[in-house]
C-alpha positions in Angstrom: -8.3 90.5 81.0 -5.5 87.9 80.8 -4.2 89.0 84.2 -7.6 89.0 85.9 -8.4 85.5 84.7 -5.1 83.7 85.1 -3.2 85.5 87.8 -5.9 85.9 90.5 -4.3 84.3 93.6 -1.3 83.0 91.7 2.0 84.8 91.4 4.1 84.7 88.2 7.1 83.5 90.2 5.1 80.6 91.5 4.3 79.5 87.9 7.9 79.9 86.8 9.2 78.0 89.8 6.8 75.1 89.0 7.9 75.1 85.4 11.5 74.8 86.5 10.7 71.9 88.8 8.8 70.0 86.0 11.6 70.6 83.6 14.3 69.5 86.0 12.4 66.4 86.8 12.4 65.5 83.1 16.0 66.1 82.3 17.2 64.6 85.6 15.5 61.3 85.0 18.0 58.4 84.5 15.5 55.6 84.9 14.8 52.8 82.4 11.1 52.8 83.3 9.2 53.3 80.1 7.3 56.4 81.2 10.3 58.5 82.3 13.1 57.1 80.2 14.4 60.1 78.4 17.2 58.3 76.5 15.2 56.4 73.9 14.0 57.6 70.5 10.2 57.5 70.7 7.1 59.5 71.3 7.5 59.8 75.0 10.8 61.7 75.1 9.7 63.3 71.8 6.8 65.0 73.6 9.3 66.0 76.3 11.7 67.6 73.7 8.9 69.6 72.0 7.8 70.8 75.5 11.3 71.8 76.5 11.6 73.8 73.3 8.3 75.5 74.1 9.6 76.3 77.6 12.9 77.6 76.3 11.2 79.9 73.8 8.8 81.2 76.5 11.5 82.0 79.1 14.5 82.4 76.9 16.2 79.5 78.6 19.5 78.9 76.7 20.4 76.0 78.9 17.3 74.2 77.7 18.3 74.7 74.1 21.7 73.2 74.9 20.0 70.3 76.5 18.0 69.6 73.3 21.2 69.7 71.2 23.0 67.4 73.7 20.1 65.0 73.8 20.1 64.6 70.0 23.8 64.1 69.9 23.5 61.3 72.6 20.5 59.6 71.0 20.5 60.2 67.3 21.9 56.7 66.4 18.8 55.2 67.9 16.5 56.9 65.4 17.2 54.5 62.6 15.6 51.7 64.6 12.4 53.7 65.3 11.1 54.8 61.9 7.4 54.9 62.6 4.8 57.6 62.7 4.6 57.7 66.5 8.4 58.1 66.9 8.5 61.2 64.6 8.0 63.4 67.7 11.7 64.1 68.4 12.1 65.6 65.0 9.7 68.3 66.0 12.6 70.3 67.4 14.9 70.0 64.4 13.7 72.9 62.3 14.1 75.4 65.2 17.5 74.0 66.2 18.6 74.5 62.6 17.4 78.1 62.7 19.5 78.6 65.9 22.6 76.7 65.0 22.7 76.6 61.2 24.0 73.0 61.5 23.5 71.0 58.3 22.7 67.9 60.2 19.4 69.2 61.5 18.3 70.4 58.0 19.4 67.3 56.1 18.0 64.9 58.6 14.7 66.7 58.8 14.5 66.8 55.0 15.0 63.1 54.8 12.4 62.4 57.4 9.9 64.7 55.7 10.4 62.8 52.4 9.8 59.5 54.2 6.6 60.7 55.8 5.2 62.1 52.5 6.3 59.2 50.2 6.8 56.1 52.3 5.0 56.2 55.7 2.0 53.8 55.8 -1.4 55.3 55.1 -5.0 54.3 55.5 -7.3 54.0 52.6 -8.4 57.6 53.2 -4.8 58.8 52.9 -4.3 59.5 56.6 -1.0 58.5 58.3 -1.6 55.1 59.8 -0.7 55.1 63.5 2.4 52.9 63.5 4.4 52.5 66.8 7.7 51.1 68.0 6.0 48.7 70.4 5.3 45.2 69.3 1.8 46.1 68.2 0.1 46.8 64.9 -2.9 49.0 64.3 -3.6 48.5 60.5 -5.9 51.1 58.9 -6.2 53.0 62.2 -6.2 56.8 62.6 -5.4 58.2 66.0 -5.6 61.8 67.2 -2.1 61.4 68.6 -0.6 61.6 65.1 -1.3 65.3 64.7 1.1 66.1 67.6 3.6 63.3 67.0 4.1 63.7 63.3 2.1 66.5 61.6 3.5 69.2 63.8 7.0 68.3 62.6 5.9 68.3 59.0 4.4 71.8 59.4 7.6 73.1 61.0 9.6 71.7 58.2 7.3 73.3 55.7 7.8 76.7 57.4 11.5 76.3 57.5 12.0 75.3 53.9 9.0 77.2 52.4 7.8 74.1 50.7 4.2 74.3 49.8 3.9 70.6 49.2 4.8 69.8 52.8 2.4 72.5 54.0 -0.4 71.0 51.9 0.3 67.5 53.2 0.1 68.8 56.8 -3.2 70.5 56.0 -4.5 67.4 54.4 -3.6 65.3 57.5 -5.3 67.8 59.8 -8.4 67.8 57.7 -8.6 64.0 57.5 -8.1 63.7 61.3 -10.8 66.2 62.0 -13.2 64.6 59.5 -12.6 61.1 60.7 -12.5 61.7 64.5 -14.7 64.7 65.3 -18.2 63.8 66.7 -20.7 65.9 64.8 -23.0 66.1 67.8 -20.7 67.2 70.6 -17.8 68.6 68.6 -15.2 66.6 70.6 -12.9 63.9 69.2 -13.0 60.2 69.5 -9.7 58.5 70.3 -9.4 56.6 66.9 -11.0 55.5 63.7 -10.8 52.1 62.0 -10.9 52.5 58.2 -11.6 48.9 57.6 -14.7 48.6 59.8 -15.7 52.3 59.3 -16.2 53.1 63.0 -14.6 54.6 66.0 -14.0 51.2 67.6 -14.8 51.6 71.4 -15.9 55.2 70.6 -14.2 56.6 73.6 -14.1 60.3 74.0 -10.6 60.1 75.5 -9.4 63.3 77.0 -5.7 63.0 76.1 -6.6 62.3 72.5 -8.3 65.6 72.4 -5.4 67.3 74.0 -3.0 66.3 71.3 -5.0 68.2 68.8 -6.0 71.1 71.0 -2.4 72.0 71.5 -1.0 70.7 68.2 -3.4 72.5 65.9 -2.5 76.1 66.9 1.2 75.3 66.7 0.7 73.8 63.3 -1.3 76.9 62.1 1.4 79.2 63.4 3.9 77.4 61.0 1.6 76.9 58.0 0.5 80.6 57.9 4.0 81.4 56.6 3.5 79.0 53.6 -0.1 78.3 52.9 -3.7 79.5 53.6 -5.3 77.6 56.4 -8.9 76.8 55.4 -11.6 78.5 57.5 -13.3 75.2 57.9 -10.4 73.9 60.0 -10.4 77.0 62.2 -14.1 76.5 62.8 -13.7 72.8 63.5 -11.1 73.8 66.1 -13.4 76.3 67.8 -16.2 73.8 67.9 -13.8 71.2 69.4 -12.8 73.6 72.2 -16.4 74.6 72.9 -17.4 71.0 73.1 -14.6 70.1 75.5 -15.6 72.9 77.9 -19.0 71.2 78.3 -17.3 68.1 79.9 -14.9 69.8 82.3 -15.7 69.1 86.0 -16.1 71.6 88.8 -12.5 71.3 89.8 -11.3 72.4 86.3 -10.1 69.0 85.1 -11.4 66.4 82.6 -11.9 62.8 83.5 -9.8 60.3 81.5 -12.9 59.5 79.4 -14.6 62.9 79.5 -18.2 61.9 79.4 -17.7 59.3 82.2 -17.7 61.4 85.4 -17.2 58.3 87.6 -13.8 57.7 85.9 -10.6 59.2 87.4 -9.5 62.7 86.6 -6.5 62.9 84.2 -3.9 65.6 84.5 -2.0 65.3 81.2 -5.0 65.6 79.0 -6.3 68.5 81.1 -3.0 70.3 80.9 -2.8 69.8 77.1 -6.2 71.3 76.6 -5.5 74.3 78.8 -2.1 74.8 77.0 -3.9 74.6 73.6 -6.5 77.1 74.6 -4.0 79.6 75.9 -1.8 79.1 72.8 -4.8 79.6 70.5 -5.7 82.8 72.2 -2.1 84.0 72.1 -2.0 83.3 68.3 -5.3 84.9 67.6 -7.3 81.7 66.8 -9.6 82.1 69.8 -10.8 85.3 71.4 -9.6 86.4 74.8 -12.8 85.2 76.6 -11.4 81.7 76.4 -8.6 82.6 78.9 -11.2 82.6 81.7 -12.1 79.0 80.8 -8.4 77.9 80.8 -7.6 79.6 84.2 -9.5 77.1 86.4 -7.7 74.2 84.7 -4.3 75.8 85.0 -4.8 76.2 88.8 -6.0 72.6 89.1 -3.1 71.2 87.2 -0.7 73.4 89.2 -2.0 71.6 92.4 -1.0 68.2 90.8 2.7 69.0 90.6 4.6 67.3 93.4 7.4 69.0 95.3 10.0 67.2 93.2 8.4 68.3 90.0 6.6 65.0 89.2 3.2 65.6 87.6 0.7 63.4 89.3 -2.6 61.9 88.0 -1.3 60.9 84.6 -2.6 57.8 82.8 -0.2 55.3 81.3 0.3 54.6 77.6 -3.1 54.0 76.1 -3.9 52.5 72.7 -7.5 52.5 71.6 -9.0 50.2 74.1 -11.5 47.4 73.4 -14.1 48.9 75.7 -14.7 52.3 77.3 -14.4 50.7 80.8 -10.9 49.6 80.0 -9.7 53.2 79.9 -10.5 53.5 83.6 -8.2 50.5 84.3 -5.1 52.2 82.8 -2.7 52.8 85.8 -1.4 56.2 86.8 2.3 56.7 86.2 5.0 59.4 86.1 5.6 60.1 82.4 7.5 62.4 80.1 4.3 63.2 78.2 2.6 64.2 81.4 5.6 66.3 82.3 5.7 67.7 78.8 2.0 68.7 78.4 2.1 70.3 81.9 5.3 72.2 81.0 3.7 73.5 77.8 0.7 74.7 79.8 3.0 76.5 82.3 5.0 78.0 79.5 1.7 79.4 77.9 0.6 80.6 81.3 3.9 82.5 81.7 3.6 84.1 78.2 0.1 85.2 79.1 1.5 87.4 81.9 1.0 91.0 80.7 3.6 92.4 83.0 
């Protein structure tokens, strides 16, 4: 079934070649432009690093693992100046790099960061990680879907590496809080954010990329936590309801609009790629049944068509805080970005792993 759904009219070599182009575009970027600047310690390159690890594991790319090690060596001194929840993303590769290299630096640094997250990172009144950022902006008492991928994934991986049930329980708590505060009970999809002070979803945008962070982040978190703790059935059901809800908003071409229930808004590639990656990952890990692959197939082919000849992923919206109005989301410009590259690379890596040959 996987082959009939995903590979009809698309050769495996075509997907692998596209993944290689997307990867090389990421690591070959020497620009200082915010979206593609790989040499900073923040969430944008962090998404890129997590995606490169995903790609390396799918294809056995040892050069990609060496790239991750070299990147950390070049940039690790910058981490001290970026100790906020949104810049935890680069640490997401540390547990696996420790497994591969046995270097104490990875283990000790990841241990220190996990302690900071659990005991010092700012929290909202509900106990969720407050979405703090490196930019000159403050979002007090705000919960964003992004945090699950940027920070909680690392915490789950560190829990798995060290077999620490306290870290596993904190990761589960954060997932539960984010689902409870962000999931729309009527449609099943997620709002971009929640303001704990006002007790509302602010502009109440059903932003596609916000949903993507959790659709791909959740199965990766469950994969790690299953080694340490029992994942509540309620979370697994919430995830299935989320995916089912999202599929109701996908357009005829296989993509989601940047705000999914506003069909007059532009199509957005990174969120669409992240959702497809998450669905395929969840099927691979047994969290969704194989029938969902058919749903992901159309999106995969549509995203593939958005990769330029030089590996740039097109149709990616720029950095997006919770906007004041829903209309503001449609005014965010399209840019080349490491998170657009990264979510697309993760989708391609999952597509490759779904090949039964």
